[in-house]
N, CA, C and O of each residue as an XYZ file, in Angstrom:
520
protein
N     -55.587    -26.496      7.541
C     -56.635    -27.386      7.089
C     -57.101    -26.949      5.700
O     -57.156    -25.760      5.387
N     -57.426    -27.921      4.898
C     -57.993    -27.647      3.578
C     -59.443    -28.077      3.529
O     -59.820    -29.108      4.085
N     -60.249    -27.276      2.861
C     -61.576    -27.699      2.437
C     -61.405    -28.260      1.032
O     -60.744    -27.656      0.187
N     -62.003    -29.414      0.793
C     -61.869    -30.102     -0.488
C     -63.185    -29.981     -1.251
O     -64.260    -30.263     -0.721
N     -63.072    -29.555     -2.504
C     -64.241    -29.397     -3.366
C     -64.083    -30.273     -4.599
O     -63.016    -30.322     -5.211
N     -65.158    -30.963     -4.953
C     -65.176    -31.766     -6.165
C     -66.475    -31.482     -6.913
O     -67.472    -31.068     -6.321
N     -66.445    -31.710     -8.217
C     -67.675    -31.572     -8.997
C     -68.608    -32.701     -8.596
O     -68.235    -33.874     -8.607
N     -69.821    -32.325     -8.245
C     -70.812    -33.299     -7.813
C     -71.484    -33.920     -9.038
O     -72.265    -33.265     -9.729
N     -71.175    -35.169     -9.294
C     -71.765    -35.877    -10.431
C     -73.112    -36.449     -9.993
O     -73.228    -37.629     -9.660
N     -74.118    -35.587    -10.002
C     -75.472    -35.990     -9.625
C     -76.066    -36.863    -10.723
O     -75.530    -36.936    -11.829
N     -77.170    -37.518    -10.413
C     -77.869    -38.302    -11.434
C     -78.267    -37.405    -12.604
O     -78.173    -37.799    -13.766
N     -78.712    -36.195    -12.277
C     -79.116    -35.241    -13.313
C     -77.945    -34.904    -14.241
O     -78.092    -34.923    -15.463
N     -76.790    -34.596    -13.659
C     -75.619    -34.265    -14.474
C     -75.157    -35.484    -15.265
O     -74.805    -35.363    -16.439
N     -75.154    -36.641    -14.641
C     -74.772    -37.878    -15.324
C     -75.648    -38.101    -16.559
O     -75.146    -38.390    -17.645
N     -76.965    -37.960    -16.376
C     -77.887    -38.145    -17.499
C     -77.663    -37.103    -18.586
O     -77.717    -37.418    -19.775
N     -77.413    -35.863    -18.179
C     -77.178    -34.805    -19.159
C     -75.911    -35.064    -19.970
O     -75.898    -34.865    -21.185
N     -74.849    -35.505    -19.302
C     -73.594    -35.808    -19.985
C     -73.810    -36.898    -21.033
O     -73.249    -36.841    -22.127
N     -74.629    -37.890    -20.684
C     -74.835    -39.022    -21.587
C     -75.879    -38.783    -22.666
O     -75.797    -39.369    -23.746
N     -76.861    -37.931    -22.388
C     -77.899    -37.684    -23.390
C     -77.634    -36.458    -24.242
O     -78.089    -36.382    -25.383
N     -76.902    -35.498    -23.695
C     -76.622    -34.268    -24.416
C     -75.167    -33.857    -24.153
O     -74.922    -32.881    -23.445
N     -74.205    -34.593    -24.717
C     -72.798    -34.370    -24.400
C     -72.257    -33.003    -24.806
O     -71.164    -32.628    -24.383
N     -72.987    -32.264    -25.605
C     -72.517    -30.934    -25.996
C     -73.180    -29.821    -25.181
O     -72.992    -28.640    -25.474
N     -73.953    -30.196    -24.163
C     -74.595    -29.181    -23.319
C     -73.542    -28.421    -22.515
O     -72.413    -28.881    -22.344
N     -73.935    -27.262    -22.032
C     -73.023    -26.415    -21.274
C     -72.479    -27.136    -20.036
O     -71.284    -27.065    -19.749
N     -73.353    -27.826    -19.308
C     -72.920    -28.538    -18.105
C     -72.024    -29.724    -18.442
O     -71.041    -29.974    -17.745
N     -72.350    -30.449    -19.494
C     -71.531    -31.598    -19.888
C     -70.132    -31.141    -20.297
O     -69.136    -31.761    -19.925
N     -70.067    -30.065    -21.055
C     -68.756    -29.529    -21.460
C     -67.973    -29.023    -20.258
O     -66.763    -29.234    -20.174
N     -68.659    -28.348    -19.317
C     -67.994    -27.845    -18.117
C     -67.450    -28.993    -17.284
O     -66.352    -28.900    -16.735
N     -68.212    -30.076    -17.188
C     -67.758    -31.249    -16.439
C     -66.491    -31.826    -17.073
O     -65.510    -32.088    -16.379
N     -66.516    -32.020    -18.378
C     -65.344    -32.585    -19.064
C     -64.143    -31.656    -18.977
O     -63.020    -32.126    -18.791
N     -64.350    -30.351    -19.107
C     -63.237    -29.400    -18.975
C     -62.656    -29.452    -17.562
O     -61.442    -29.365    -17.378
N     -63.523    -29.592    -16.578
C     -63.072    -29.687    -15.195
C     -62.181    -30.897    -14.967
O     -61.279    -30.852    -14.130
N     -62.419    -31.969    -15.693
C     -61.625    -33.183    -15.532
C     -60.196    -33.015    -16.044
O     -59.336    -33.856    -15.780
N     -59.942    -31.926    -16.780
C     -58.567    -31.657    -17.209
C     -58.018    -30.401    -16.522
O     -56.983    -29.863    -16.915
N     -58.731    -29.952    -15.499
C     -58.234    -28.851    -14.685
C     -58.715    -27.476    -15.072
O     -58.326    -26.494    -14.439
N     -59.564    -27.367    -16.107
C     -60.121    -26.079    -16.515
C     -61.485    -25.945    -15.841
O     -62.495    -26.413    -16.367
N     -61.503    -25.306    -14.681
C     -62.695    -25.341    -13.831
C     -63.578    -24.108    -13.908
O     -64.617    -24.059    -13.249
N     -63.194    -23.114    -14.692
C     -63.914    -21.840    -14.679
C     -65.407    -21.995    -14.960
O     -66.227    -21.438    -14.229
N     -65.771    -22.725    -15.983
C     -67.188    -22.876    -16.334
C     -67.920    -23.703    -15.280
O     -69.081    -23.432    -14.972
N     -67.245    -24.710    -14.729
C     -67.865    -25.522    -13.674
C     -68.149    -24.671    -12.437
O     -69.139    -24.893    -11.739
N     -67.282    -23.700    -12.170
C     -67.531    -22.767    -11.062
C     -68.750    -21.914    -11.387
O     -69.646    -21.765    -10.557
N     -68.784    -21.351    -12.599
C     -69.912    -20.507    -12.996
C     -71.240    -21.245    -12.875
O     -72.251    -20.660    -12.488
N     -71.229    -22.535    -13.208
C     -72.459    -23.334    -13.181
C     -72.720    -23.961    -11.814
O     -73.669    -24.728    -11.652
N     -71.879    -23.638    -10.832
C     -72.039    -24.095     -9.456
C     -72.078    -25.618     -9.349
O     -72.938    -26.179     -8.671
N     -71.142    -26.278    -10.024
C     -71.094    -27.734    -10.018
C     -70.280    -28.307     -8.853
O     -70.342    -29.507     -8.587
N     -69.523    -27.462     -8.164
C     -68.667    -27.950     -7.078
C     -69.422    -28.069     -5.765
O     -70.344    -27.303     -5.484
N     -69.006    -29.057     -4.960
C     -69.516    -29.212     -3.610
C     -68.355    -29.430     -2.652
O     -67.334    -30.018     -3.009
N     -68.532    -28.950     -1.441
C     -67.566    -29.171     -0.363
C     -67.771    -30.614      0.104
O     -68.805    -30.938      0.689
N     -66.787    -31.479     -0.154
C     -66.958    -32.901      0.139
C     -66.217    -33.359      1.391
O     -66.585    -34.367      1.995
N     -65.166    -32.620      1.788
C     -64.368    -33.066      2.930
C     -63.462    -31.944      3.420
O     -63.274    -30.929      2.749
N     -62.910    -32.156      4.603
C     -61.815    -31.346      5.128
C     -60.634    -32.277      5.345
O     -60.812    -33.430      5.738
N     -59.432    -31.783      5.092
C     -58.215    -32.563      5.307
C     -57.328    -31.794      6.274
O     -57.056    -30.610      6.078
N     -56.884    -32.474      7.308
C     -56.091    -31.838      8.358
C     -54.617    -31.789      7.968
O     -53.808    -32.578      8.456
N     -54.284    -30.863      7.092
C     -52.914    -30.554      6.699
C     -52.929    -29.193      6.035
O     -53.978    -28.734      5.584
N     -51.785    -28.545      5.969
C     -51.674    -27.274      5.254
C     -50.736    -27.395      4.060
O     -50.269    -26.384      3.534
N     -50.455    -28.630      3.625
C     -49.558    -28.875      2.508
C     -50.340    -29.576      1.402
O     -50.889    -30.657      1.619
N     -50.392    -28.967      0.215
C     -51.198    -29.536     -0.876
C     -50.726    -30.928     -1.268
O     -51.548    -31.799     -1.553
N     -49.426    -31.148     -1.288
C     -48.909    -32.468     -1.666
C     -49.309    -33.528     -0.641
O     -49.664    -34.650     -1.002
N     -49.249    -33.159      0.639
C     -49.667    -34.104      1.682
C     -51.169    -34.387      1.571
O     -51.594    -35.529      1.749
N     -51.971    -33.364      1.281
C     -53.412    -33.565      1.092
C     -53.664    -34.541     -0.048
O     -54.527    -35.413      0.048
N     -52.905    -34.388     -1.128
C     -53.052    -35.290     -2.275
C     -52.740    -36.727     -1.859
O     -53.489    -37.647     -2.186
N     -51.637    -36.916     -1.141
C     -51.251    -38.266     -0.709
C     -52.300    -38.846      0.228
O     -52.713    -39.993      0.058
N     -52.732    -38.072      1.208
C     -53.729    -38.545      2.170
C     -54.986    -39.010      1.454
O     -55.535    -40.064      1.775
N     -55.445    -38.221      0.479
C     -56.718    -38.530     -0.175
C     -56.574    -39.504     -1.342
O     -57.534    -39.738     -2.077
N     -55.392    -40.065     -1.515
C     -55.200    -41.112     -2.509
C     -54.693    -42.407     -1.898
O     -54.937    -43.483     -2.445
N     -53.997    -42.324     -0.780
C     -53.445    -43.519     -0.139
C     -54.484    -44.173      0.771
O     -54.610    -45.398      0.774
N     -55.223    -43.385      1.537
C     -56.295    -43.817      2.434
C     -55.869    -44.885      3.435
O     -56.593    -45.862      3.630
N     -54.714    -44.721      4.071
C     -54.326    -45.630      5.151
C     -55.147    -45.281      6.399
O     -55.843    -44.267      6.432
N     -55.055    -46.130      7.414
C     -55.749    -45.834      8.668
C     -55.277    -44.503      9.244
O     -56.074    -43.728      9.772
N     -53.970    -44.243      9.137
C     -53.404    -42.988      9.621
C     -53.965    -41.798      8.840
O     -54.213    -40.737      9.412
N     -54.165    -41.978      7.526
C     -54.711    -40.911      6.688
C     -56.187    -40.678      6.986
O     -56.651    -39.538      7.027
N     -56.905    -41.749      7.190
C     -58.361    -41.665      7.360
C     -58.748    -40.748      8.515
O     -59.757    -40.048      8.434
N     -57.961    -40.742      9.589
C     -58.303    -39.894     10.740
C     -58.065    -38.414     10.455
O     -58.505    -37.563     11.228
N     -57.374    -38.090      9.356
C     -57.112    -36.691      8.998
C     -58.181    -36.113      8.073
O     -58.120    -34.941      7.702
N     -59.167    -36.943      7.700
C     -60.182    -36.518      6.741
C     -61.562    -36.563      7.381
O     -61.978    -37.585      7.925
N     -62.268    -35.431      7.305
C     -63.679    -35.378      7.690
C     -64.483    -35.358      6.404
O     -64.412    -34.399      5.635
N     -65.243    -36.409      6.172
C     -66.061    -36.516      4.952
C     -67.461    -35.966      5.222
O     -68.049    -36.197      6.279
N     -67.974    -35.234      4.238
C     -69.322    -34.684      4.367
C     -70.304    -35.345      3.414
O     -71.511    -35.341      3.656
N     -69.798    -35.904      2.350
C     -70.637    -36.586      1.361
C     -69.748    -37.511      0.560
O     -68.536    -37.564      0.768
N     -70.357    -38.233     -0.350
C     -69.586    -39.145     -1.185
C     -68.492    -38.371     -1.917
O     -68.720    -37.267     -2.411
N     -67.309    -38.966     -1.977
C     -66.206    -38.293     -2.650
C     -65.335    -39.310     -3.357
O     -65.446    -40.517     -3.143
N     -64.462    -38.785     -4.208
C     -63.499    -39.603     -4.946
C     -62.115    -39.281     -4.421
O     -61.941    -38.351     -3.633
N     -61.135    -40.047     -4.857
C     -59.752    -39.689     -4.562
C     -59.483    -38.304     -5.129
O     -60.078    -37.909     -6.132
N     -58.590    -37.575     -4.487
C     -58.237    -36.238     -4.964
C     -57.572    -36.353     -6.327
O     -56.634    -37.130     -6.503
N     -58.056    -35.581     -7.288
C     -57.524    -35.694     -8.640
C     -57.669    -34.382     -9.407
O     -58.133    -33.376     -8.869
N     -57.269    -34.414    -10.652
C     -57.281    -33.235    -11.514
C     -58.656    -32.581    -11.512
O     -59.686    -33.243    -11.643
N     -58.638    -31.258    -11.358
C     -59.877    -30.492    -11.367
C     -60.465    -30.273     -9.989
O     -61.396    -29.481     -9.839
N     -59.942    -30.960     -8.969
C     -60.418    -30.750     -7.601
C     -59.809    -29.467     -7.049
O     -58.744    -29.029     -7.484
N     -60.502    -28.879     -6.089
C     -60.086    -27.601     -5.508
C     -59.825    -27.784     -4.023
O     -60.600    -28.428     -3.316
N     -58.719    -27.205     -3.560
C     -58.402    -27.138     -2.134
C     -58.377    -25.677     -1.720
O     -57.762    -24.845     -2.385
N     -59.051    -25.370     -0.617
C     -58.959    -24.028     -0.050
C     -58.343    -24.157      1.337
O     -58.884    -24.824      2.220
N     -57.198    -23.501      1.505
C     -56.506    -23.490      2.788
C     -57.236    -22.506      3.684
O     -57.264    -21.306      3.409
N     -57.826    -23.015      4.754
C     -58.676    -22.170      5.596
C     -57.884    -21.228      6.486
O     -58.437    -20.241      6.972
N     -56.603    -21.503      6.714
C     -55.822    -20.583      7.533
C     -55.153    -19.502      6.687
O     -55.052    -18.352      7.114
N     -54.699    -19.868      5.495
C     -54.033    -18.895      4.617
C     -54.978    -18.273      3.597
O     -54.616    -17.313      2.916
N     -56.198    -18.823      3.488
C     -57.201    -18.382      2.518
C     -56.640    -18.381      1.092
O     -56.793    -17.417      0.341
N     -55.992    -19.483      0.749
C     -55.493    -19.661     -0.615
C     -56.292    -20.769     -1.282
O     -56.829    -21.656     -0.619
N     -56.359    -20.700     -2.598
C     -57.112    -21.665     -3.393
C     -56.156    -22.347     -4.360
O     -55.381    -21.689     -5.054
N     -56.221    -23.682     -4.398
C     -55.334    -24.465     -5.252
C     -56.173    -25.421     -6.089
O     -57.088    -26.071     -5.583
N     -55.848    -25.500     -7.383
C     -56.531    -26.417     -8.285
C     -55.548    -27.506     -8.681
O     -54.433    -27.225     -9.119
N     -55.976    -28.751     -8.520
C     -55.134    -29.882     -8.910
C     -55.081    -29.941    -10.442
O     -56.115    -29.989    -11.108
N     -53.884    -29.938    -10.974
C     -53.663    -29.976    -12.420
C     -53.065    -31.335    -12.805
O     -52.760    -32.149    -11.933
N     -52.902    -31.577    -14.098
C     -52.324    -32.850    -14.525
C     -50.912    -33.024    -13.987
O     -50.483    -34.143    -13.705
N     -50.196    -31.923    -13.847
C     -48.891    -31.936    -13.198
C     -48.874    -30.780    -12.208
O     -48.843    -29.616    -12.608
N     -48.894    -31.095    -10.930
C     -48.792    -30.070     -9.900
C     -50.096    -29.365     -9.589
O     -51.189    -29.895     -9.790
N     -49.938    -28.141     -9.086
C     -51.046    -27.341     -8.577
C     -51.002    -25.943     -9.169
O     -49.929    -25.409     -9.453
N     -52.173    -25.360     -9.351
C     -52.271    -23.963     -9.764
C     -52.880    -23.188     -8.607
O     -53.988    -23.491     -8.165
N     -52.160    -22.192     -8.118
C     -52.711    -21.355     -7.060
C     -53.491    -20.226     -7.713
O     -52.976    -19.517     -8.578
N     -54.719    -20.071     -7.295
C     -55.590    -19.036     -7.834
C     -55.402    -17.738     -7.054
O     -54.902    -17.733     -5.929
N     -55.811    -16.657     -7.673
C     -55.704    -15.346     -7.027
C     -56.795    -15.196     -5.969
O     -57.750    -15.972     -5.926
N     -56.637    -14.186     -5.120
C     -57.643    -13.913     -4.102
C     -58.991    -13.613     -4.761
O     -60.033    -14.045     -4.267
N     -58.974    -12.887     -5.859
C     -60.217    -12.565     -6.575
C     -60.899    -13.849     -7.061
O     -62.113    -14.003     -6.928
N     -60.108    -14.766     -7.623
C     -60.677    -16.033     -8.099
C     -61.224    -16.859     -6.938
O     -62.279    -17.482     -7.056
N     -60.502    -16.861     -5.810
C     -60.968    -17.598     -4.633
C     -62.285    -17.020     -4.137
O     -63.215    -17.770     -3.837
N     -62.376    -15.707     -4.049
C     -63.608    -15.076     -3.569
C     -64.771    -15.358     -4.522
O     -65.900    -15.574     -4.082
N     -64.490    -15.355     -5.824
C     -65.543    -15.672     -6.785
C     -65.997    -17.122     -6.595
O     -67.195    -17.408     -6.599
N     -65.039    -18.029     -6.429
C     -65.369    -19.435     -6.186
C     -66.266    -19.553     -4.965
O     -67.293    -20.231     -5.006
N     -65.880    -18.896     -3.883
C     -66.674    -18.941     -2.663
C     -68.070    -18.363     -2.876
O     -69.041    -18.866     -2.311
N     -68.177    -17.309     -3.687
C     -69.482    -16.694     -3.917
C     -70.407    -17.613     -4.704
O     -71.629    -17.483     -4.627
N     -69.829    -18.539     -5.457
C     -70.636    -19.443     -6.275
C     -70.973    -20.747     -5.560
O     -71.660    -21.603     -6.118
N     -70.491    -20.901     -4.321
C     -70.815    -22.090     -3.542
C     -71.975    -21.772     -2.620
O     -72.395    -20.619     -2.512
N     -72.487    -22.783     -1.964
C     -73.659    -22.586     -1.112
C     -73.337    -21.742      0.115
O     -72.173    -21.571      0.478
N     -74.367    -21.226      0.737
C     -74.215    -20.438      1.955
C     -73.537    -21.260      3.039
O     -72.712    -20.734      3.785
N     -73.868    -22.535      3.137
C     -73.252    -23.407      4.139
C     -71.744    -23.447      3.962
O     -71.001    -23.361      4.940
N     -71.286    -23.576      2.721
C     -69.846    -23.627      2.471
C     -69.210    -22.281      2.786
O     -68.142    -22.236      3.397
N     -69.832    -21.202      2.390
C     -69.285    -19.881      2.700
C     -69.163    -19.693      4.205
O     -68.202    -19.082      4.672
N     -70.110    -20.203      4.965
C     -70.051    -20.083      6.425
C     -68.873    -20.863      6.984
O     -68.263    -20.429      7.961
N     -68.536    -22.003      6.392
C     -67.371    -22.764      6.832
C     -66.084    -21.955      6.630
O     -65.136    -22.111      7.400
N     -66.038    -21.112      5.626
C     -64.831    -20.369      5.302
C     -64.733    -19.049      6.050
O     -63.673    -18.422      6.055
N     -65.802    -18.623      6.671
C     -65.813    -17.317      7.346
C     -64.953    -17.329      8.587
O     -64.849    -16.315      9.276
């Protein structure tokens, strides 16, 4: 199973991006959209939006973009989400691996990077991964 994380585009972040496009959060959001998520992690912009019942990143991508009836039963949604795309993070809960969706393919992060990502998420999300 994968936990799916996306940058939460709150009203506050939306307004900041539009009123102050050179702010730290606005830049982190835009960098995240091209797969450079480090600053977005530091600023705690990610939220756990869903779980996907598969252990294959490519299948998770297809499920969260095709959205057939068969796919829908494999996804537990926790909040509003978008199709899986560049800059989104998958954490495999059985293998404890972290994958970032890139413009082409996936980047697997190191255990240290995964642990840092987890430390920057809410206590609720960390409890899901324990």
